[in-house]
C-alpha positions in Angstrom: -17.7 -29.6 2.5 -14.4 -31.4 2.5 -13.6 -33.7 5.4 -10.1 -34.6 6.4 -9.0 -37.6 8.4 -8.3 -36.7 12.0 -4.5 -36.7 11.7 -4.7 -34.5 8.6 -6.8 -31.9 10.4 -4.3 -31.8 13.3 -1.4 -31.2 10.8 -3.4 -28.4 9.1 -4.2 -26.7 12.4 -0.6 -27.0 13.7 0.8 -25.7 10.4 -1.5 -22.7 10.6 -0.4 -22.1 14.2 3.3 -22.4 13.3 2.9 -20.0 10.4 1.3 -17.5 12.7 3.9 -17.8 15.5 6.7 -17.7 13.0 5.4 -14.4 11.5 5.3 -13.0 15.0 8.7 -14.2 15.8 10.2 -12.4 12.8 9.3 -9.0 14.2 12.6 -7.4 15.2 13.2 -6.9 19.0 14.0 -3.5 20.3 17.7 -4.1 21.1 19.2 -0.7 20.4 20.0 -1.8 16.8 16.5 -2.0 15.6 13.8 0.6 16.2 10.9 -0.4 18.4 8.1 -2.0 16.4 5.8 1.0 17.0 8.5 3.2 15.5 8.7 1.0 12.4 4.9 1.0 12.0 4.9 4.8 12.2 7.6 4.9 9.6 5.5 2.7 7.3 2.5 4.9 7.8 4.6 8.0 7.1 5.9 6.4 3.9 2.3 5.8 2.7 1.3 9.4 3.6 4.4 10.7 1.7 3.4 8.6 -1.4 -0.1 10.1 -1.5 1.3 13.7 -0.9 3.9 13.3 -3.7 1.3 11.9 -6.1 -1.1 14.8 -5.3 1.7 17.3 -6.0 2.6 15.5 -9.2 6.2 15.1 -7.8 7.5 12.2 -9.8 11.0 12.7 -8.4 9.8 12.2 -4.9 7.9 9.1 -6.0 11.1 7.8 -7.5 12.5 7.4 -4.0 9.3 5.9 -2.5 8.6 3.2 -5.1 10.9 0.2 -5.4 12.1 0.7 -9.0 12.0 -2.4 -11.2 10.7 -4.4 -8.2 7.4 -2.4 -8.2 4.1 -4.0 -9.0 1.0 -1.8 -9.3 -2.5 -3.3 -9.7 -5.3 -0.8 -10.1 -8.7 -2.5 -10.7 -8.0 -4.8 -13.6 -4.9 -3.0 -14.8 -1.3 -3.9 -13.9 2.0 -2.1 -14.3 5.4 -3.8 -13.7 8.2 -1.6 -12.5 8.3 2.1 -11.6 9.2 3.2 -15.2 6.2 1.3 -16.6 3.8 2.7 -14.0 5.3 6.2 -14.3 5.5 6.5 -18.0 2.4 4.5 -19.1 -0.1 5.3 -16.4 0.7 7.8 -13.7 2.4 10.7 -15.6 -0.2 10.8 -18.4 -3.0 10.6 -15.8 -1.5 13.5 -13.7 -1.2 15.7 -16.8 -4.9 15.4 -17.3 -5.9 16.1 -13.7 -6.8 19.6 -12.5 -7.7 20.4 -8.9 -6.3 17.0 -7.9 -6.8 15.8 -4.4 -5.6 12.3 -3.3 -5.8 11.5 0.4 -5.3 8.4 2.4 -7.1 7.6 5.6 -7.6 4.7 8.0 -4.0 3.4 7.3 -3.3 0.2 9.2 0.3 -1.1 9.0 2.0 -4.2 10.2 5.8 -4.9 10.2 7.6 -8.3 10.1 11.3 -7.9 9.8 12.2 -6.1 6.6 8.7 -6.4 5.2 5.6 -4.5 6.0 2.1 -4.3 4.7 -0.5 -1.6 5.0 -4.2 -1.5 4.3 -5.9 1.9 3.8 -8.8 3.8 2.4 -8.4 6.7 0.1 -10.3 9.5 -1.5 -9.5 10.9 -4.9 -11.0 13.8 -6.7 -10.0 15.6 -9.9 -11.3 17.5 -12.8 -10.5 15.9 -16.1 -11.3 17.3 -19.6 -14.7 15.6 -19.9 -15.9 15.1 -16.3 -15.3 15.3 -12.6 -13.8 12.3 -10.8 -14.8 11.8 -7.2 -14.1 8.3 -5.8 -13.3 6.5 -2.7 -11.3 3.3 -2.6 -9.4 0.7 -0.6 -5.8 -0.4 -1.1 -3.1 -2.7 0.1 0.6 -2.0 -0.1 3.6 -4.2 0.6 6.7 -2.4 1.6 10.4 -3.4 2.0 13.0 -1.9 4.3 16.0 -0.8 2.3 18.6 0.6 4.6 17.0 3.2 6.8 13.8 3.7 4.8 10.7 1.9 3.6 10.0 1.5 -0.2 6.7 0.4 -1.7 7.0 -2.9 -3.6 3.3 -3.5 -4.4 0.1 -1.6 -4.3 -3.3 -2.9 -5.2 -6.3 -0.5 -5.3 -9.9 -0.5 -6.3 -12.3 2.4 -6.1 -15.9 3.4 -6.8 -17.9 6.6 -7.2 -18.4 8.5 -3.9 -21.8 8.0 -2.3 -23.5 10.5 0.0 -22.9 8.2 2.9 -19.1 8.2 2.4 -16.8 10.2 4.6 -15.8 13.7 3.3 -12.5 14.2 1.6 -9.8 14.1 4.4 
């Protein structure tokens, strides 16, 4: 265990406290110009639900307005895609073409907002028939969103999944 001199420990504790209070201070106040924080959180959750619904429908045009274009970063397991075109063309579109009976549902979405940035953690269930097998997984994810004008766009997602177990919740 690393030990720090007494003054260094105090600086570290104060720095951590200041970072925490600064993050809270950046939340926009409800002043008539900015929606109330709960409204913003609800908008972030709705954006995440819209992302899953569009993916389940195979609606790449809808996803085009939800993902942040060239600013997008997608990390799935050990894979990474940089930019919407890379993710769409080299990962998502080919995958969606293979899927039959595709279901992709988020649940337990928890969102936080700080100014023009938001983050969400969530669980998801994915099932699909592919040519050689049935896919049935549950996973967890994190998304970072950015407010652009009057809407939220997804800048980053990081997900990981595993095969569904009997003890897992049913498909939402």
